[in-house]
C-alpha positions as CSV (number, residue, x, y, z in Angstrom):
1,M,13.7,-12.7,6.4
2,T,11.0,-13.8,4.4
3,T,8.4,-15.3,6.9
4,S,5.6,-16.8,4.4
5,P,5.8,-16.9,0.6
6,E,2.6,-15.7,0.2
7,P,3.3,-12.0,0.9
8,A,6.6,-12.3,-1.1
9,E,4.4,-13.7,-3.9
10,K,1.9,-10.9,-4.0
11,L,4.6,-8.4,-4.1
12,L,6.5,-10.3,-6.9
13,A,3.5,-10.5,-9.1
14,A,2.9,-6.7,-8.6
15,L,6.7,-6.0,-9.5
16,R,6.4,-8.0,-12.7
17,G,3.8,-5.5,-13.9
18,V,6.7,-2.9,-13.8
19,R,8.4,-3.0,-17.3
20,G,12.0,-2.3,-16.8
21,L,12.5,-4.0,-13.1
22,R,12.6,-7.6,-12.2
23,P,13.5,-9.3,-9.3
24,A,17.1,-9.6,-8.3
25,T,18.1,-13.3,-7.7
26,P,21.2,-15.3,-8.0
27,A,22.7,-15.4,-11.3
28,V,22.7,-19.5,-10.8
29,K,19.4,-21.2,-10.4
30,P,19.4,-24.5,-9.0
31,S,19.2,-27.3,-11.5
32,T,17.5,-29.5,-9.4
33,S,14.1,-29.6,-9.1
34,W,13.7,-30.2,-5.1
35,V,13.6,-26.5,-4.7
36,P,10.2,-26.0,-3.4
37,W,9.7,-22.1,-4.0
38,D,9.7,-19.7,-6.4
39,W,13.5,-18.7,-6.8
40,D,12.4,-15.0,-7.3
41,T,11.2,-15.0,-3.5
42,L,14.8,-14.6,-2.6
43,A,14.9,-11.1,-4.0
44,V,12.3,-10.1,-1.1
45,D,12.8,-9.7,2.7
46,L,9.7,-9.4,5.2
47,R,10.3,-8.1,8.6
48,P,7.8,-6.4,10.6
49,D,9.3,-2.8,10.2
50,V,11.2,-3.1,6.8
51,V,9.9,-5.0,3.6
52,E,13.2,-4.7,1.3
53,V,12.5,-5.9,-2.5
54,R,16.0,-6.4,-4.4
55,V,15.7,-5.6,-8.2
56,V,17.8,-5.3,-11.2
57,A,17.0,-2.5,-13.5
58,T,16.6,-3.6,-17.6
59,S,15.8,0.1,-18.9
60,L,16.5,3.6,-17.8
61,P,15.9,6.3,-16.5
62,L,15.7,4.8,-12.8
63,P,13.5,7.3,-11.1
64,P,10.1,6.9,-12.7
65,L,10.8,2.8,-12.7
66,L,11.2,3.2,-9.0
67,A,8.2,5.4,-8.5
68,E,6.0,2.9,-10.4
69,A,7.4,0.2,-8.1
70,T,7.2,2.0,-5.0
71,A,3.3,2.6,-6.0
72,V,2.5,-0.7,-6.9
73,L,4.4,-2.4,-3.9
74,T,2.7,-0.1,-1.1
75,E,-0.6,-0.8,-2.6
76,V,0.2,-4.9,-2.0
77,L,1.6,-3.9,1.4
78,R,-1.4,-1.7,2.4
79,H,-3.4,-4.7,2.2
80,G,-1.6,-7.2,3.8
81,P,0.3,-8.1,7.2
82,F,2.9,-5.8,6.8
83,A,1.1,-2.4,6.3
84,G,3.0,-0.8,8.9
85,A,6.5,-1.8,7.4
86,A,8.7,0.5,5.6
87,L,9.3,-0.2,2.0
88,R,12.9,-0.3,0.6
89,I,13.5,-1.0,-3.1
90,V,17.3,-1.9,-3.6
91,V,18.6,-1.6,-7.2
92,T,21.3,-4.2,-7.1
93,D,22.6,-4.3,-10.6
94,L,22.1,-2.5,-14.1
95,D,21.3,-5.1,-16.7
96,A,23.2,-4.6,-20.1
97,S,20.2,-4.2,-21.8
98,A,19.4,-1.1,-20.1
99,L,22.8,0.5,-21.0
100,R,22.2,-0.6,-24.7
101,S,18.5,0.8,-24.8
102,E,20.0,4.1,-23.2
103,T,22.8,4.6,-25.6
104,R,20.3,4.2,-28.2
105,A,17.9,6.8,-27.3
106,T,20.9,9.2,-26.6
107,R,22.0,8.7,-30.2
108,S,18.8,9.3,-32.0
109,G,17.9,12.1,-29.5
110,P,16.1,15.5,-30.3
């Protein structure tokens, strides 16, 4: 489980720079203001041996998106308390917009 919000927030900030991926969070966000943390941190689990970041793909193809996410997230981990942890990126869902953009690209292909 996430032990501190700061490393998770740094990972999320880096992930937000990757177009085509977003943090995988519950579909329904709380409607009350008493939640004292960034809801997106629920997409990150930090353990000494494994850091898991769950994402939703909003575009395709996945391999280049995951390669970019791996690079930026590994860089963040390298400079923090989880430097020795393995990084696991889990694609939990594919947003419908990814399928629409892939369908348009296929129709207008070469």
